[in-house]
C-alpha positions as CSV (number, residue, x, y, z in Angstrom):
1,M,75.9,139.6,168.6
2,V,79.3,140.9,169.4
3,T,81.2,137.7,169.5
4,T,84.4,136.5,167.8
5,L,83.5,134.2,164.9
6,S,86.0,132.2,163.1
7,K,83.9,129.8,161.0
8,P,80.7,130.3,159.0
9,S,79.3,127.1,160.6
10,S,79.2,129.0,163.9
11,L,76.3,131.0,162.4
12,L,74.1,128.1,161.1
13,H,71.6,128.7,163.9
14,E,71.0,132.1,162.3
15,I,69.9,130.6,159.0
16,R,66.2,130.2,158.1
17,L,64.6,128.4,155.2
18,E,61.9,130.6,153.8
19,K,59.3,130.2,151.0
20,E,60.1,132.8,148.3
21,G,57.7,132.4,145.4
22,K,57.9,128.7,144.4
23,W,61.3,128.1,146.0
24,N,62.4,127.4,149.6
25,L,65.5,129.6,150.0
26,F,68.1,130.1,152.7
27,K,68.0,133.4,154.4
28,F,69.7,135.1,157.3
29,S,67.7,135.7,160.5
30,E,66.6,139.3,161.1
31,S,69.3,139.7,163.8
32,L,72.1,138.4,161.5
33,Q,71.0,140.5,158.6
34,F,70.9,143.6,160.9
35,R,74.3,142.7,162.3
36,M,75.8,142.4,158.8
37,E,74.3,145.7,157.7
38,N,75.6,147.4,160.9
39,L,79.1,146.1,160.3
40,L,79.0,147.2,156.6
41,E,78.0,150.7,157.7
42,K,80.9,150.8,160.2
43,K,83.2,149.6,157.5
44,K,82.2,152.5,155.2
45,G,83.3,154.8,158.0
46,D,86.5,152.8,158.6
47,R,85.4,152.2,162.2
48,L,85.7,148.4,162.4
49,T,87.7,146.8,165.2
50,P,89.9,143.8,164.2
51,E,87.3,141.5,165.8
52,E,84.5,143.1,163.7
53,V,86.6,142.7,160.5
54,A,86.8,139.0,161.2
55,E,83.1,138.8,162.0
56,L,82.2,140.6,158.8
57,E,84.4,138.3,156.8
58,T,82.7,135.2,158.4
59,I,79.2,136.6,157.8
60,G,80.2,137.5,154.2
61,E,81.5,134.0,153.5
62,L,78.3,132.5,154.7
63,D,76.4,135.0,152.6
64,R,78.3,134.0,149.5
65,I,77.7,130.3,150.2
66,F,74.0,130.7,150.6
67,T,73.7,133.1,147.7
68,H,75.3,130.4,145.5
69,I,73.1,127.6,146.9
70,N,70.0,129.7,146.3
71,A,71.1,130.5,142.8
72,M,71.5,126.7,142.2
73,I,68.0,126.1,143.5
74,A,66.6,128.7,141.2
75,A,68.6,127.5,138.2
76,Q,67.6,123.9,138.8
77,D,63.9,124.9,138.4
78,A,64.8,126.8,135.1
79,N,66.0,123.6,133.5
């Protein structure tokens, strides 16, 4: 998936809704999860290209959005 991404919405096709316990949660596809992990490893070694930095930022923003939404889903059930 070596493409230049500028908006999290460009990755929506990589999002899955999965049953996790009693909740339906948003998760990354296996390929997007693998790509994020690969980019994070490259970042640790300070080996990211400028395009990969932008891609990781985009994936990270989408990850934060869905983490927040999933937390809201879980919290709603707790109330």
